[in-house]
C-alpha positions as CSV (number, residue, x, y, z in Angstrom):
1,M,0.0,0.0,0.0
2,T,1.4,3.4,-1.0
3,K,1.6,6.3,1.5
4,H,-1.6,7.9,0.2
5,S,-3.7,4.9,-0.7
6,L,-6.5,4.4,1.7
7,P,-9.3,1.9,2.0
8,D,-12.7,3.2,0.9
9,L,-14.9,4.4,3.8
10,V,-17.8,5.2,1.5
11,P,-17.8,8.8,2.7
12,D,-21.4,9.5,1.7
13,S,-22.9,6.5,3.4
14,K,-25.6,7.3,5.9
15,I,-24.9,6.7,9.6
16,K,-27.3,4.2,11.1
17,L,-28.4,5.4,14.5
18,P,-29.3,2.9,17.3
19,R,-32.7,2.7,18.9
20,Q,-33.1,5.4,21.5
21,A,-35.7,7.1,23.7
22,E,-35.8,10.5,25.5
23,R,-37.9,11.9,28.3
24,T,-37.7,15.0,30.5
25,L,-38.7,14.1,34.0
26,A,-40.8,16.2,36.4
27,S,-37.7,17.4,38.1
28,G,-36.4,18.9,34.8
29,L,-33.8,16.2,34.3
30,T,-33.6,15.0,30.7
31,V,-32.8,11.3,30.3
32,L,-31.6,9.8,27.0
33,A,-31.4,6.0,26.7
34,I,-29.7,4.3,23.8
35,R,-29.7,0.6,23.0
36,R,-26.3,-0.9,22.1
37,T,-26.1,-4.6,22.9
38,S,-22.4,-5.3,22.0
39,V,-21.6,-6.3,25.6
40,P,-23.9,-6.7,28.7
41,L,-22.9,-3.3,30.2
42,V,-24.5,0.1,30.5
43,E,-22.5,3.3,30.3
44,L,-23.7,6.3,32.3
45,R,-23.0,10.0,31.8
46,L,-24.6,12.8,33.8
47,R,-23.9,16.4,32.9
48,V,-25.1,19.0,35.4
49,P,-24.9,22.8,34.6
50,F,-22.1,24.2,36.8
51,G,-20.9,27.4,35.0
52,R,-19.8,30.3,37.2
53,A,-19.6,28.1,40.3
54,P,-16.6,29.2,42.5
55,L,-13.7,27.4,40.9
56,P,-11.8,26.2,44.0
57,R,-15.0,24.8,45.6
58,A,-16.3,23.3,42.4
59,T,-13.1,21.6,41.6
60,L,-12.8,20.1,45.1
61,L,-16.5,19.1,45.0
62,S,-15.9,17.1,41.8
63,Q,-13.1,15.3,43.6
64,A,-15.0,14.7,46.9
65,L,-18.5,14.0,45.6
66,F,-18.3,10.2,46.3
67,T,-16.7,10.5,49.8
68,G,-19.9,9.6,51.7
69,T,-23.7,9.9,52.2
70,G,-25.8,9.8,55.4
71,T,-25.8,6.0,55.2
72,M,-22.7,5.0,53.2
73,S,-19.0,5.8,53.6
74,S,-16.8,6.1,50.5
75,I,-15.8,2.5,51.0
76,D,-19.4,1.4,51.2
77,I,-20.2,3.3,48.0
78,A,-17.3,1.6,46.2
79,A,-18.2,-1.8,47.6
80,E,-21.8,-1.5,46.6
81,L,-20.9,-0.5,43.1
82,Q,-18.4,-3.3,42.8
83,T,-21.1,-5.9,43.6
84,V,-23.0,-4.9,40.4
85,G,-19.8,-4.6,38.4
86,G,-20.0,-0.8,38.4
87,G,-18.1,2.4,39.2
88,L,-18.8,6.1,39.3
89,S,-16.5,9.1,39.2
90,A,-16.9,12.9,38.7
91,G,-15.0,15.6,36.9
92,L,-15.4,19.3,36.0
93,D,-15.1,21.4,32.9
94,P,-15.8,25.2,32.6
95,D,-19.5,24.5,31.9
96,R,-20.6,21.3,33.5
97,L,-20.0,18.8,36.4
98,L,-19.7,15.4,34.7
99,I,-20.5,12.1,36.4
100,T,-19.2,9.1,34.5
101,G,-19.8,5.4,35.2
102,N,-20.7,2.0,34.0
103,T,-22.3,-1.1,35.3
104,L,-23.4,-4.6,34.4
105,A,-26.8,-4.3,32.7
106,G,-28.4,-6.2,35.5
107,G,-27.0,-3.7,38.0
108,L,-28.4,-0.5,36.5
109,D,-31.2,-0.1,39.0
110,R,-28.8,-0.4,42.0
111,T,-26.2,1.9,40.3
112,L,-28.9,4.6,39.8
113,E,-30.0,4.2,43.4
114,I,-26.4,4.8,44.6
115,L,-26.1,7.8,42.3
116,A,-29.4,9.2,43.7
117,A,-28.1,8.8,47.2
118,V,-25.0,10.8,46.4
119,L,-26.9,13.5,44.6
120,T,-29.4,14.0,47.4
121,D,-27.5,13.1,50.5
122,A,-23.8,13.7,50.0
123,T,-22.2,14.6,53.4
124,Y,-18.6,15.5,52.6
125,P,-17.0,14.1,55.8
126,A,-14.2,16.3,57.1
127,E,-11.5,13.6,57.1
128,E,-12.4,12.4,53.6
129,V,-12.5,16.0,52.3
130,A,-9.1,16.7,53.8
131,T,-7.6,13.8,52.0
132,E,-9.1,14.8,48.7
133,R,-8.1,18.4,49.3
134,D,-4.5,17.4,49.9
135,R,-4.5,15.2,46.8
136,L,-5.9,18.0,44.7
137,V,-3.4,20.5,46.0
138,D,-0.6,18.1,45.2
139,H,-2.0,17.6,41.7
140,I,-2.2,21.3,41.0
141,Q,1.3,21.9,42.3
142,V,2.7,19.2,40.1
143,A,0.8,20.7,37.1
144,Q,2.2,24.1,37.9
145,S,5.7,22.8,37.3
146,Q,4.8,21.4,33.9
147,P,5.5,23.6,30.8
148,A,2.4,22.5,29.0
149,H,0.2,23.6,31.9
150,L,1.9,26.9,32.3
151,A,1.6,27.6,28.6
152,R,-2.1,26.7,28.7
153,V,-2.7,29.0,31.6
154,A,-1.0,31.9,29.8
155,L,-2.9,31.2,26.5
156,L,-6.3,31.1,28.3
157,K,-5.6,34.4,30.0
158,R,-4.5,35.9,26.7
159,M,-7.6,34.6,24.9
160,Y,-10.3,35.3,27.4
161,G,-9.1,38.3,29.5
162,R,-11.7,38.8,32.2
163,H,-14.1,36.1,31.0
164,P,-14.7,33.2,33.3
165,Y,-13.0,30.8,30.9
166,A,-9.7,32.7,31.4
167,V,-8.9,30.7,34.6
168,Q,-9.7,26.9,34.6
169,T,-7.4,25.7,37.4
170,P,-7.6,27.1,40.9
171,E,-4.5,28.1,42.9
172,P,-3.4,25.6,45.6
173,E,-3.9,28.2,48.3
174,Q,-7.5,28.7,47.2
175,V,-8.2,25.0,47.4
176,K,-6.5,24.8,50.9
177,G,-9.1,27.2,52.2
178,V,-12.2,25.2,51.1
179,R,-14.1,23.6,54.0
180,P,-16.7,20.7,54.0
181,A,-19.5,23.1,54.9
182,Q,-18.8,25.1,51.8
183,L,-19.0,22.0,49.6
184,R,-22.3,21.0,51.2
185,A,-23.6,24.5,50.5
186,L,-22.4,24.5,46.9
187,H,-23.9,21.0,46.4
188,A,-27.3,22.1,47.7
189,D,-27.1,25.3,45.6
190,R,-25.9,24.0,42.3
191,L,-26.2,20.2,42.0
192,R,-29.8,20.2,40.7
193,P,-31.6,18.2,38.1
194,D,-33.2,21.1,36.2
195,G,-31.3,21.4,32.9
196,A,-29.1,18.4,33.6
197,V,-28.9,15.5,31.1
198,L,-28.4,11.8,31.9
199,V,-27.3,9.5,29.1
200,L,-27.6,5.7,29.4
201,V,-26.1,3.5,26.6
202,G,-26.0,-0.2,26.6
203,D,-27.8,-3.5,26.7
204,V,-31.1,-2.0,27.8
205,N,-34.7,-1.4,26.7
206,P,-34.5,2.4,26.3
207,E,-38.0,3.1,27.7
208,K,-37.5,0.7,30.7
209,A,-34.1,2.3,31.4
210,I,-35.7,5.7,31.5
211,D,-38.4,4.3,33.9
212,A,-35.6,3.0,36.1
213,A,-33.9,6.5,36.1
214,D,-37.3,8.1,36.9
215,K,-37.9,5.8,39.8
216,A,-34.4,6.0,41.3
217,L,-33.9,9.7,40.8
218,G,-37.3,10.9,41.7
219,S,-36.1,12.3,45.0
220,W,-33.5,14.5,43.3
221,T,-35.4,17.8,42.9
222,G,-34.9,21.5,42.9
223,P,-34.6,24.4,40.5
224,S,-31.2,25.1,38.9
225,K,-29.3,28.3,39.6
226,D,-28.5,30.4,36.5
227,G,-25.0,29.4,35.6
228,N,-25.0,30.7,32.0
229,V,-21.6,32.1,31.1
230,P,-21.5,35.2,28.9
231,P,-20.3,34.8,25.3
232,T,-16.6,34.7,24.9
233,P,-14.9,37.8,23.6
234,E,-13.6,37.9,20.1
235,L,-10.0,36.9,19.9
236,E,-7.9,40.0,19.7
237,P,-4.5,39.4,17.9
238,G,-1.6,41.4,19.3
239,P,2.0,41.0,20.1
240,L,3.4,37.5,20.8
241,L,3.4,36.9,24.5
242,L,6.7,35.5,25.8
243,V,6.6,33.8,29.2
244,D,10.1,33.4,30.6
245,R,11.2,30.0,31.8
246,P,14.9,30.3,32.5
247,G,17.0,27.4,31.5
248,A,14.3,25.6,29.6
249,V,15.6,23.3,26.9
250,Q,12.3,23.4,25.1
251,S,9.8,26.1,24.2
252,S,6.1,25.6,24.4
253,L,4.4,27.2,21.3
254,R,0.7,27.9,21.6
255,M,-1.7,29.6,19.2
256,A,-5.4,30.3,19.3
257,L,-7.5,31.1,16.2
258,P,-11.2,31.8,15.8
259,A,-13.6,28.9,15.4
260,V,-17.4,28.4,15.2
261,P,-19.9,26.2,17.2
262,R,-20.9,22.8,15.8
263,T,-24.2,24.3,14.5
264,H,-22.6,26.9,12.4
265,P,-22.7,26.4,8.6
266,D,-18.9,26.8,8.4
267,H,-18.2,24.1,11.0
268,A,-17.6,21.0,8.8
269,A,-15.4,22.9,6.3
270,L,-13.4,24.4,9.3
271,Q,-12.9,21.0,10.8
272,L,-11.5,19.8,7.4
273,A,-9.3,22.9,7.2
274,N,-8.0,22.2,10.8
275,L,-7.2,18.6,9.8
276,L,-5.3,19.8,6.7
277,F,-3.3,22.3,8.8
278,G,-2.4,20.4,11.9
279,G,-5.3,18.2,13.2
280,Y,-3.9,14.8,12.3
281,F,-0.6,13.0,11.5
282,S,-0.7,13.6,7.8
283,S,-1.3,17.4,8.2
284,R,0.9,20.1,6.7
285,W,2.2,21.4,10.0
286,V,3.2,17.9,11.2
287,E,4.8,17.2,7.8
288,N,6.7,20.4,7.9
289,I,8.1,20.9,11.5
290,R,8.1,17.2,12.5
291,E,8.8,15.0,9.5
292,D,10.8,17.5,7.3
293,K,12.6,19.7,9.9
294,G,12.6,17.6,13.0
295,Y,11.8,20.6,15.2
296,T,9.2,18.8,17.4
297,Y,7.7,15.4,18.0
298,G,4.0,16.0,18.2
299,P,2.5,19.3,17.0
300,H,-1.2,19.2,17.1
301,T,-4.3,21.4,16.5
302,S,-7.9,21.0,17.7
303,I,-11.1,22.9,17.9
304,E,-12.3,23.4,21.5
305,H,-16.0,23.9,22.0
306,F,-17.4,25.4,25.2
307,L,-21.0,26.6,25.7
308,A,-20.0,30.3,25.4
309,G,-17.7,30.0,22.4
310,S,-15.3,28.0,20.3
311,A,-11.6,28.3,19.4
312,L,-8.9,26.5,17.4
313,V,-5.8,25.8,19.5
314,A,-2.4,24.8,18.1
315,S,0.3,23.3,20.4
316,A,3.9,22.3,19.9
317,E,6.9,21.7,22.1
318,V,10.1,22.6,20.2
319,A,13.8,22.7,21.1
320,T,14.9,26.1,22.4
321,E,17.3,26.7,19.5
322,V,14.6,26.2,16.9
323,T,11.9,28.3,18.5
324,G,12.2,31.1,16.0
325,P,12.3,28.8,12.9
326,S,9.3,26.8,14.3
327,L,7.2,30.0,14.6
328,L,8.3,31.0,11.1
329,E,7.2,27.7,9.6
330,T,4.0,27.8,11.5
331,M,3.1,31.2,10.2
332,Y,4.1,30.0,6.7
333,E,1.7,27.0,6.9
334,L,-1.1,29.2,8.2
335,G,-0.6,31.6,5.4
336,R,-0.5,28.9,2.8
337,I,-3.7,27.2,3.9
338,A,-5.4,30.6,4.2
339,S,-4.4,31.6,0.7
340,L,-4.4,28.5,-1.5
341,P,-7.1,25.8,-1.9
342,P,-6.1,22.3,-0.8
343,G,-5.4,19.6,-3.4
344,E,-8.2,17.2,-4.3
345,E,-6.3,14.1,-2.9
346,E,-5.2,16.0,0.2
347,L,-8.7,17.1,1.0
348,E,-10.1,13.6,0.3
349,Q,-7.6,12.1,2.7
350,A,-8.6,14.5,5.5
351,R,-12.3,13.9,4.7
352,R,-11.9,10.2,5.0
353,Y,-10.1,10.6,8.3
354,A,-12.8,12.8,9.7
355,L,-15.6,10.5,8.6
356,G,-13.7,7.4,9.8
357,T,-13.0,8.9,13.3
358,L,-16.6,9.9,13.5
359,R,-17.8,6.4,13.0
360,L,-15.0,5.0,15.2
361,G,-16.0,7.3,18.0
362,M,-19.5,5.8,18.1
363,S,-18.5,2.2,17.7
364,T,-18.3,1.4,21.4
365,Q,-20.8,1.9,24.2
366,G,-18.4,4.2,26.0
367,G,-17.7,6.2,22.9
368,L,-21.4,6.5,22.0
369,A,-22.3,7.6,25.5
370,G,-19.5,10.2,25.5
371,L,-20.7,11.6,22.1
372,A,-24.4,11.6,23.1
373,S,-23.7,13.3,26.4
374,M,-21.4,15.9,24.9
375,Y,-23.8,16.7,22.1
376,A,-26.8,16.8,24.5
377,S,-25.0,19.4,26.7
378,F,-25.0,21.7,23.6
379,G,-28.7,21.0,22.9
380,L,-27.9,18.5,20.1
381,R,-28.9,14.9,19.6
382,L,-27.4,11.9,17.8
383,D,-29.1,12.9,14.5
384,Y,-26.5,15.7,14.4
385,L,-24.1,12.9,13.5
386,R,-26.0,12.3,10.2
387,D,-26.1,16.0,9.3
388,H,-22.4,16.6,10.2
389,S,-21.3,13.5,8.3
390,A,-23.2,14.7,5.2
391,A,-21.6,18.1,5.6
392,L,-18.1,16.6,5.8
393,A,-18.8,14.4,2.8
394,S,-20.0,17.3,0.6
395,A,-17.6,20.1,1.5
396,T,-15.7,21.3,-1.6
397,R,-12.2,22.6,-2.0
398,E,-13.6,26.0,-2.5
399,Q,-15.6,25.9,0.7
400,V,-12.6,24.7,2.7
401,A,-10.4,27.4,1.1
402,E,-13.0,30.1,1.9
403,V,-13.3,29.0,5.5
404,A,-9.5,28.7,6.0
405,A,-9.1,32.3,4.7
406,R,-11.7,33.5,7.1
407,Y,-10.5,31.8,10.3
408,L,-6.9,30.6,9.8
409,A,-5.1,33.6,8.5
410,P,-1.9,34.1,10.6
411,A,-2.9,37.7,11.3
412,R,-5.9,36.4,13.3
413,A,-3.7,34.3,15.7
414,I,-3.0,34.9,19.3
415,T,0.4,33.5,20.1
416,V,2.1,32.5,23.4
417,V,5.6,31.1,23.8
418,L,6.9,29.7,27.1
419,G,10.6,29.3,27.1
420,D,14.0,30.7,28.0
421,A,13.5,34.3,27.1
422,E,17.3,35.1,27.1
423,K,17.7,32.6,24.2
424,V,14.5,32.9,22.3
425,E,13.5,36.6,22.5
426,G,15.9,37.7,19.8
427,P,14.8,35.2,17.1
428,L,11.2,35.7,17.9
429,S,11.3,39.5,17.9
430,A,12.9,39.3,14.5
431,L,9.7,37.7,13.2
432,T,6.9,39.5,15.0
433,A,6.0,42.1,17.6
434,L,6.6,40.7,21.1
435,E,5.9,41.5,24.7
436,R,7.1,39.9,27.9
437,D,4.8,38.5,30.5
438,T,5.4,40.7,33.5
439,E,3.6,38.6,36.1
């Protein structure tokens, strides 16, 4: 097989969606149940609106949610879930609290009962909270020593300014000050079913699975607090921001460019343009600064979607001595994709990759549950997959070129470099206007 020969994926074939049901319960909780019988398991995803919750408290709450209820300790909860082959965990993003879990199909009722107990009667015992607090503080302190984290922090601040998305990781000292009573208050205030979405995917009868959720979660009630985040500001290009990391042997190069939500007419063409530029291994950026120049191992771009806005983010770790040349080649590739239509074969390769990964992502129970839950949190359902697949299959060279010119022009980029300023400032300032991070 030659480098560019690919098996046919029949790009215009229609996606067959599984049997599903949906119901909004009296509490305001929306339940989606999807039948996928590949293995006798059920995947569970619950997304609860959590935007604008105090970040240190919300982050610790997500870590300590399963530390105990009025009748069960954290060990009891884990043991009960284990008896039905299940498990539950929680996480947080800027918009939602996410509870993830799975269970044997026969254990769904019990898993939902345990989930309900946590949602309605979590106690946040002082000793358990202290353990989780210390663990979270350690995790944040480790992250703060990592270049990738520091570069991300600087980029978010540069992108979003005073917007809530600008800070997505609390400071260790802020977390240290959180007490169990504050977690209980936040739980009572914000962990509500109104506007939340529960997705169940697995070897179930969809209507019966919703009945089970209704029965188990009937005691979880209460109105939600307005957590809507204001729209993100438009990205404002300006001087490259250089964050000094003395002695660093690598520089972290980050860029942010405009993007659009999944429902925008430009989204499919922009996804293809992103792939062509840097979104997969056969992209131009990877070919240039990894394969051809050897400046970096894994440059990558992706489109990040939050409820209040979307952005395209490019990331690369490059050797200190080639920081300037890496930026030069990156700007060159952005300029090239923004000014010249892609080749037919090049576009077809990216299209097949996009369509293939779309199908691959929904091929397992966990993947399908993740997609359905993520889409539902944006007000979309699985039929979006059909529409998006058709849009990817039909996007033309001209449409991709037009979208690339609109969103990927290098003049639209926000750029942050974390590295040894003494060594990289000169080469970078020869290429673009530059300012030093003074904090």
